[in-house]
N, C-alpha and C positions, 0 to 999 in steps of 0.2 A: 507459450509462455499465456500464465494463467492470470487474466483481468480481475481485478477489486474494484469494488463500489467508490466513489467519489466524486468531487467536483471535475479532475480530470478524465474521468467516464463519462459524464453526463451532459457536458455541452454541446453536446451533438444531439442529443435529445431532444433539444429545443431551437425551434426559430429563433434566431438574433444570438446563439452561442452563448459566450461566457458573459456577456454582459449581462442577456435577458436570465440566465441563470443566477447571476449576482442579485437581479431585481427580488427574483421569485425566493430564492432566499429569505430577503426581508421580508417581503410579501405575504408569503406564504411558510413557512419553514416546515409546516407538519408534513407536508406534500414530500418533501426532499427525506424527511424523516420515515417517510411511510415506504418512500423508495427503496431507499437505505436497508429497513428491517426488512420489506416485503421481500426481496430477493432472495432467494433459495436458491439459487441457478450455479454459484460459486461453490457453496458446499456440497452439492449433486454433479457438478463435474470434479471435485477434488475427489470425489468418493469413486469415481469410476475411474478417473486417473491410478489413486492410488490401488484397489482392485484389480488394474490391468498388471503392474507387477512390470511393466516393459520400461520404466524408466530409471534413471541413477539419480535424480533429483530433480524438484519441482523448482521452476522459476515463476515466481511472481511478479505481474508488471505493471505498473502504470504509473506512464515519463509524466511528469511535470505536478506528481502529488502534491508538492508543496506550491511548486512555482504558481501553478494555477489556482491555488486557496489557501488561506491563510492555514498557520498551525492547527488553528481551534476548528477549524473546517476539519482537515486532515485525521483530528483525534474523534470528530463525531462521525465521518461518514466510512472516513477505509480504515480506522485503527481494528476497530472491531472484527471487521472482516478478517484483516492479516492476522489476529490473534487469532478467532477459530482456524482460518487453515493450518497456519503454523503449526496450530497444535494437533490438529487430525495430522499431519503430517509427521509430526516428532512421536506419537503414538504409533504409526505405523514404521517407524526407522528411517522416514524418508528425510534428507537432508533437503531445507528450503535456500533459494536464495531470491534475493527483490532486486528488479531494476527499477529505479527511478531516475530520471535526469534532472540536473536541474540544483536549488538548493536542499539541502539534505540533513544538517547539521539534527533539526528537530524529528525528523523523520529516524534517523541512528538513533538518537536518545528514545523514541518512545520503545522503537522494535527492539534495543538492544535490553530496556527495563521492562518493558511488558507485553513481548513474544517469545515466538517458539522459536526465530528466525536464527538461520544458521549466516547467512552469509549477504553482502550488499553489492552492488553494482549498479553505476560507476563513481568512483569518487574524481570527481570533477574538482580541478586549479581554483581557488579562487578568480573571480570576486564570486563566481554562480556558488561554489562549494566551498568546503572547509579543506584544509591543507590537510595531505594524509597522514600526516606523524601525527599530527592530534585527536585525528579520527582514531589511529591505532593506539596510542595513550589513554584517551576514554574508552574508548569500547573493544579494543583489541583481546581482552580478556572473554568476551562475548561473542564477537562478530567476525569472520572472517573477509 
């Protein structure tokens, strides 16, 4: 599983976890923005994966992408990397799947409309997530 940056993957970097990271977002948002933009590792790792030609698909993952952060934080921290990684994979002919437990409607909408993602996993039952039939109706033409 190839992780992408965002609140869900940064809270372990600071003492105090999600609470400390939430304060940092308010007190010094430029630090988090620098962290997101400064990390080149995800695209470098993806290039190695694609160059190896050993895999049938790439699984992007960061459980709780929106459960641990707001949709706005997801858009600012995680979405740009998902866009870049899925584009790299599409250009290489490699299908992509994204794993993120928890609330997903915003994530699915953004990925269907603004990325090259092929498949999402899992689709959880309400109240944590949206019913599969609604997801299929809204995004079935674009995502598996």
